[in-house]
C-alpha positions, 0 to 999 in steps of 0.5 A: 204871730202862728205858723197860718198867719205867716202863711197868710202873709207870704200868700199876700206878698205873692198876690201883690207881685202877682197884681202888679206884674198883670197891671204891668202886662196890661199897661205895656200892651198900650191900650191903657191901664186899670181904672186904680193905676191910671192917674199914677200912669198918666202922672209918670209921663208928666213927671219924672218919677215912675209909675211906681213911685206915684203908685206910692204917692198916691196911695199914702194920700189916700191914707191921709184922706182916711184919716180926715173921714174915720171916726177915732172909734173906727180907727181905733178898731181898725187901727192894723189893717189902717196901718198896714196900708203904709208898708203895702203900698210901699211893696205895691209900688215897688212891685209895679216898677220891678214888674214894668222892669222885668217885662220892658221887652214886651212891646206888641205891634199889630192891635190883635197881639195888644188885645190879647196882651190886655186879656194875658194881664187881666187873667194874671191880675184877676190871679193875684187878686183871688190870691189876695182875697184868700190870703185876708190879711190887708187891703190896699189903700185903695180898697180901703178908701172906698170902705172908709167913704161907704160907711162914711156916707152910708152907701153900698160899697160896690156904688162907691167903688163905681164912682171912685174908679170913674173919678179917678179915669176922669182925673187920668183923662184932664191930665192927660188932655191937659199936659199931653195933649191927647188920651193916654192911660185910658182907652179900651184896656181899660174897659176890658180889664174893668168887665173881665177880671172880676168873673175871671177872679170868680171863676179861680177862687174855687180852685185856690181851695188847695190852700185851705189845709195850708193856711188854716189849721184844720178842724179834728173830728171825733167819730167818723161824720160828725164834728168835734162837737159830736152835732149833726147839721142839716142844711136845706138849699131850695128853689123857691116853691119847691118846698124846702121850708115844709120839708126843715119843718117835716125833720124838725118834727120827726128828728126832734131837733130845731129849725132855723130858718126865719128866725135868722132874721131877728138873730142876724138883726141882733149880731149885725146891728142891722134893721130887721126890716132891712134884712127882710127886704135885702137878704138875698137882693144884692145888686146883679153879678155884672154890677159887683164886677164892675164896681170892682174889688167887691170879691172881698165879701167873702173875707169880710173887707168891704163891709157894706150892709149886704156883707155884714148881714152875710158874715152875721149870719156865718158867724151865727151858723158856726156857733149853732154847729158847734152848739146843737144838732139842727137844721139850717135852710137857706143862708149859704149854710152849705158853704159856710159849713164846707170844713164840718165833717157833721154836715149833710147838705141837701138842695130841693128843687122842682118842676117850674109849673110845680113850683108855681103852682105851690106859691098860689096854693100854699103862699098865696101869690096871685097866679098871674105873679106866681111865674114872675115871682118864682123866677125873680127869687130863684134869680137872686137866690142864685146871684146871692149864693155865687157872690159870697161862695164863688160856686154854682147854685145848685150845682149836684157837686155841692151837696150830698142829696139833689132832691126833686120835689116834683117827682119825690113827695116830701115825706119821702125825702124826709124819710131819705134825710132820716136814715141819713141822719141815723147813718151819721149818728151811728158811725164810729 
């Protein structure tokens, strides 16, 4: 085991403890607990076992259930992650009991104090989840079971996760009314956790970039401004109707390097095994931001854990982008390429935008979209691109801090923009 992998495991263990502490704070606020621990919490009232002990028992049951739902080849390919669920479940259960005991003094009396406690717990829980995502070495059994069900039923991960959480909450309510003659473990704190943890995770993820050098082997460069392969990659992110694709074609002719845009559909189909028609229809039309937050833990798409079709496509396209960067200098339009190559020194990141009316006119004149539909189409596609980018990168689409050049094609003609990028490309080439 190399030192970088060892560091990832250390981060993962720390993240488990932070997660357990967040759950403990939410639970101690007495306004309910998170959906994934609601059954364990209710069972701890009914039986002598603690919440942590029930966490271990229930998670092991999840592991056994997975065995009946997985194909032999799936189990073989995922054997490491599958087996890791057992020690992870043990650690998580122990950490929950330790955390509950650690803050047994915490007992807010007033309702505002309880709400504050839930919010504080959500922040702590989100910090742990974000760290778990960054570590990228294992999964909790509840998440892995959802992944198994998603693959078996061929249903999008987020929807399965939503149904899974609702099922747990329903079981908690039934047990609570049957054995405790009241509702315990599920209250407004459960709803607050479901709605706020996701957005907080997304806010925190970019700040964890400081850990990248500690957990990843550094990519060294030869000449300044160029990767180890010596290639220079131009990435073009663009608002719909801003002319980003046309700019890419112009640059390809001027620089004599290949443009990759629609080519990605067939390339990604071969890489991912997904149907080309599915990719054309769904490449950027993922569910809305809030749905992804509520359906839970699909923050892991960045680390290939959920394996929904959307995630498989993103991972496949990311691999293609990485391979192209090592193979040749080229131009890549869209596909979050600026994020995928964020650690690659030989990349020129461009963002194209334009005035709304100009974008609509370009869609009518060049793309053949009816004038009465142009405004709706521009808004719809830009919204999807922003959601897609934010979901898979944790960053804001169009934020100037993420790019080297921001080009307003309403004010800057494409041929002028082409010259600007060409000069920057030549500068990269000439650096020693």
